[in-house]
C-alpha positions in Angstrom: 26.7 -1.5 19.6 25.6 -3.9 22.3 21.9 -4.8 23.1 20.7 -7.5 25.1 16.5 -8.9 24.6 15.3 -11.2 27.3 13.2 -14.7 25.7 9.8 -15.1 26.9 9.4 -18.3 28.4 7.8 -18.8 24.3 10.4 -17.2 22.7 12.7 -20.2 24.5 11.7 -23.1 22.8 13.4 -22.8 18.6 9.9 -21.4 17.0 11.2 -17.3 16.9 14.1 -18.3 15.0 11.9 -20.6 12.4 13.9 -23.4 11.6 17.7 -23.7 11.0 17.2 -20.2 12.3 16.5 -19.6 9.5 15.2 -16.2 10.6 18.1 -15.0 12.6 20.4 -16.0 9.8 18.4 -13.7 7.9 18.6 -11.4 10.1 22.3 -10.4 11.0 22.5 -10.2 7.0 19.8 -7.8 6.4 21.2 -5.9 9.6 24.7 -6.6 9.3 24.4 -7.4 12.9 25.9 -10.7 14.7 23.2 -11.8 17.1 24.2 -14.5 19.7 21.3 -16.7 21.6 22.6 -18.0 25.3 20.9 -19.2 28.4 18.0 -17.0 27.2 19.1 -13.6 26.1 19.6 -12.4 23.0 22.8 -10.6 22.8 23.3 -8.2 19.4 26.6 -6.3 18.0 27.1 -4.1 15.2 29.0 -1.4 14.0 25.9 1.5 13.4 23.8 2.0 16.1 21.2 2.3 14.2 21.2 -1.2 12.0 21.6 -2.8 16.4 18.5 -1.2 17.0 16.7 -2.5 13.9 17.4 -5.7 15.2 16.2 -5.0 18.1 13.3 -3.8 17.7 13.3 -6.8 15.1 13.8 -9.5 18.0 10.7 -8.5 19.9 8.1 -7.9 17.2 8.7 -11.3 16.4 8.3 -12.4 20.2 5.1 -10.6 20.2 3.4 -12.4 17.1 5.1 -15.6 19.2 2.9 -15.0 21.4 -0.5 -13.7 20.6 -0.8 -16.2 17.3 1.5 -18.6 18.7 4.1 -19.6 16.3 5.9 -18.0 13.3 5.9 -18.3 10.3 7.9 -17.3 7.0 5.9 -14.2 6.0 4.9 -13.2 9.1 8.7 -12.2 9.5 9.7 -10.9 6.1 6.2 -8.6 6.5 8.0 -8.1 10.4 11.2 -6.9 8.8 8.7 -4.0 6.5 6.8 -2.9 9.5 10.0 -2.1 11.6 12.0 -0.7 9.2 9.8 1.5 8.0 9.2 3.3 11.8 5.7 1.7 11.9 4.3 1.6 15.6 1.0 1.2 15.5 -0.6 1.1 19.0 -3.2 -1.5 20.0 -6.3 0.2 18.5 -4.7 -0.5 14.4 -5.0 -3.8 15.1 -7.3 -5.7 13.4 -8.6 -9.2 15.6 -9.9 -11.8 13.2 -11.7 -14.4 14.0 -8.7 -16.7 13.1 -5.0 -19.1 14.0 -4.0 -15.4 12.8 -5.5 -14.0 16.2 -4.3 -10.6 15.0 -3.4 -7.9 11.8 -1.3 -5.3 12.1 -0.3 -2.3 9.4 3.1 -2.7 7.9 3.8 0.4 6.8 3.2 3.8 7.3 -0.2 4.4 4.4 -1.9 1.2 5.9 -1.3 2.8 9.6 -3.0 5.7 7.5 -6.2 3.3 5.5 -7.1 1.4 9.2 -7.4 3.9 10.7 -10.1 5.9 8.2 -11.8 2.9 7.8 -12.6 2.5 11.6 -13.1 7.1 11.6 -14.6 7.4 8.6 -18.4 5.6 7.3 -17.0 5.9 3.9 -14.2 5.4 2.8 -11.7 6.0 -0.7 -9.1 3.6 -1.1 -6.8 3.6 -4.3 -3.0 1.7 -4.8 -1.6 -1.2 -7.0 -1.7 -4.0 -6.4 -0.7 -6.3 -3.7 -0.1 -2.9 -1.3 -3.5 -4.2 1.5 -6.6 -2.4 -0.2 -9.6 -5.2 -0.2 -7.6 -7.2 2.6 -7.1 -5.0 5.0 -10.8 -3.9 4.3 -12.8 -7.1 4.5 -10.5 -7.6 8.2 -12.0 -4.4 9.2 -15.3 -5.5 8.4 -14.6 -9.3 9.8 -13.3 -7.3 13.3 -16.3 -5.9 13.5 -18.4 -8.2 13.3 -17.2 -9.9 16.0 -17.7 -7.4 18.6 -21.1 -7.5 17.5 -21.0 -4.3 15.3 -22.2 -5.5 12.6 -25.0 -7.8 11.9 -24.0 -8.5 8.0 -20.6 -7.3 5.3 -21.6 -7.9 1.8 -18.5 -7.9 -0.1 -18.9 -6.5 -3.8 -17.4 -6.6 -7.1 -18.4 -5.4 -10.8 -18.2 -9.0 -13.2 -16.0 -6.4 -15.7 -12.9 -8.6 -17.4 -9.6 -7.4 -17.3 -9.1 -7.6 -20.8 -9.8 -10.4 -22.5 -13.5 -12.2 -23.1 -14.1 -15.2 -21.0 -17.2 -15.9 -23.7 -19.8 -18.2 -22.2 -19.1 -19.8 -18.6 -20.7 -22.6 -17.5 -23.6 -23.2 -14.0 -25.3 -21.9 -12.4 -25.4 -18.2 -10.7 -22.9 -19.5 -8.5 -20.1 -20.8 -10.4 -20.4 -17.7 -12.9 -20.1 -15.7 -11.0 -17.1 -16.6 -8.3 -13.9 -16.2 -10.7 -14.8 -12.6 -10.3 -15.2 -13.2 -6.6 -12.7 -15.5 -5.6 -10.4 -12.0 -4.4 -12.7 -11.9 -2.0 -12.8 -15.1 -0.6 -9.1 -15.5 -0.7 -9.6 -12.5 1.8 -12.3 -13.5 3.8 -10.4 -17.8 4.3 -7.2 -16.0 5.5 -9.5 -14.4 8.0 -11.8 -17.1 9.0 -11.8 -20.3 9.7 -13.7 -22.3 6.2 -15.9 -24.1 7.8 -17.4 -21.0 9.6 -16.4 -18.8 6.8 -19.5 -21.2 4.8 -21.9 -21.0 7.5 -21.9 -17.5 7.8 -22.4 -17.5 3.6 -24.8 -20.1 4.0 -26.6 -17.6 6.7 -26.4 -14.1 4.3 -24.9 -13.1 7.8 -21.8 -12.8 4.7 -23.1 -12.0 0.8 -20.9 -11.7 -1.8 -22.5 -9.8 -5.2 -21.5 -9.0 -7.9 -23.0 -5.4 -7.8 -25.7 -5.2 -9.8 -27.1 -7.3 -8.0 -27.4 -4.5 -5.1 -29.8 -2.6 -7.1 -32.8 -2.0 -4.4 -31.3 -2.9 -1.7 -30.8 -0.4 2.2 -27.9 -2.0 4.7 -27.7 -1.7 7.9 -25.9 -2.3 10.7 -23.6 -3.7 8.2 -20.6 -3.5 6.5 -20.2 -3.3 2.6 -16.7 -3.4 0.4 -17.5 -3.1 -3.4 -13.9 -4.2 -5.1 -11.9 -3.5 -7.9 -13.8 0.4 -7.7 -11.9 1.0 -11.0 -14.0 -0.1 -13.6 -17.6 0.8 -11.9 -19.2 3.2 -14.0 -20.2 6.7 -12.6 -24.5 4.8 -12.7 -23.0 2.1 -10.3 -21.2 3.9 -8.3 -24.0 6.2 -7.8 -26.3 3.4 -7.3 -23.4 1.4 -5.0 -23.0 4.2 -2.6 -26.1 5.0 -1.8 -27.2 1.3 0.0 -25.8 3.0 2.5 -28.7 1.9 5.7 -28.4 3.2 9.4 -25.7 1.8 11.0 -22.8 1.0 8.2 -19.3 1.4 7.3 -19.0 1.6 3.4 -15.7 0.5 1.8 -14.7 1.3 -2.1 -11.4 0.2 -2.8 -9.5 -0.5 -6.9 -6.7 0.0 -8.1 -7.1 3.0 -11.5 -3.7 2.6 -12.6 -5.9 -0.1 -14.1 -9.0 0.3 -15.8 -10.4 -1.7 -18.0 -13.5 -1.0 -19.1 -14.5 -0.4 -23.4 -11.6 3.3 -23.9 -13.4 6.8 -23.6 -16.5 5.6 -20.1 -15.3 7.7 -17.5 -14.4 6.1 -13.6 -17.4 5.5 -11.3 -14.5 5.6 -8.8 -13.0 8.3 -10.2 -16.0 10.3 -10.8 -17.1 9.5 -6.7 -13.7 10.9 -5.0 -13.5 14.1 -7.0 -16.9 14.6 -6.0 -17.0 14.2 -2.7 -14.2 15.8 -1.3 -15.3 17.8 0.9 -17.6 15.6 2.1 -18.0 15.0 6.1 -17.6 11.8 6.8 -16.0 10.2 3.6 -12.1 9.2 4.3 -9.2 9.8 1.5 -6.1 7.1 1.3 -3.8 6.6 -1.8 -1.5 3.8 -1.3 0.7 3.4 -3.3 3.9 1.5 -3.9 6.4 1.3 -1.0 3.8 0.1 0.9 2.9 -3.0 -1.2 3.5 -5.9 1.2 3.0 -9.0 -1.5 6.6 -10.7 -2.9 9.1 -8.1 -3.3 9.2 -8.3 -7.1 5.7 -7.2 -7.2 6.8 -3.7 -5.6 10.2 -3.9 -8.1 7.2 -5.2 -10.9 5.1 -1.9 -10.5 8.2 0.5 -10.0 9.6 -1.3 -13.9 6.6 -0.3 -15.2 6.1 3.4 -13.6 9.4 3.9 -15.5 8.2 3.4 -19.0 4.4 4.5 -19.1 6.4 7.8 -18.2 9.1 7.7 -20.4 5.4 7.1 -22.6 4.1 10.2 -21.6 7.1 12.4 -22.8 
């Protein structure tokens, strides 16, 4: 079978295929197809029709990404392959516009697509899943997009200050320095979606607040997106306190990995308690991402799979 694709003008200067045609060589190897480029036409041939069509879909997505962002990185290329092979074709409403050079952020798995749609539809969303599935990243992206479109006036990012299985002891510095290690993952997501100067300005003006969960008591948050990250480490009383901060015109997103609870043994997770209590309540959405939704380094998916197998053997 053979498929031909006409390249867009911006894709004909070599940026589409990476240094020394690195992306084309990777595409040939991964899809077992032949790819040639001549006079602005990409020709894809192969024995298996589906592989040829998948390769063509990947090249079209690469062109669209390059056209939107002006650059196509190796991470972009890997994400596009994952998205195409997962048969995900997000509509324009499923893309998230952010401030930075990334331009738009797209779902790369069916689970992520469901997650984005659930967040946009509901005022309160609970999302669980293993590391690398985009729970926090996509929640922050929705918040930044809504801020850009002036649908909200504020972003609140909160996290319980619970150590992951080890005691760090006394941390030097002022309050900001003490809580920064716990909140660093939220800053990382923000820095990927905003210019650093813009992010710092918003933080100084309190347009963006990144705070420990305990500091939210007594507040009512209107016209804001409020995100609670690592919520599996909240107590039921903390979760109730957090959920009742929701004000008019606001949206709340609660994320966590229920397999990585760092609470004292025997202590119930506030996230588990809330998910069971609020099932069936109108305006509350629930999403459960799985290892198939992991979009970090491919090794992360294999690591999660190996630990799942070990836990199943130990529980027999």
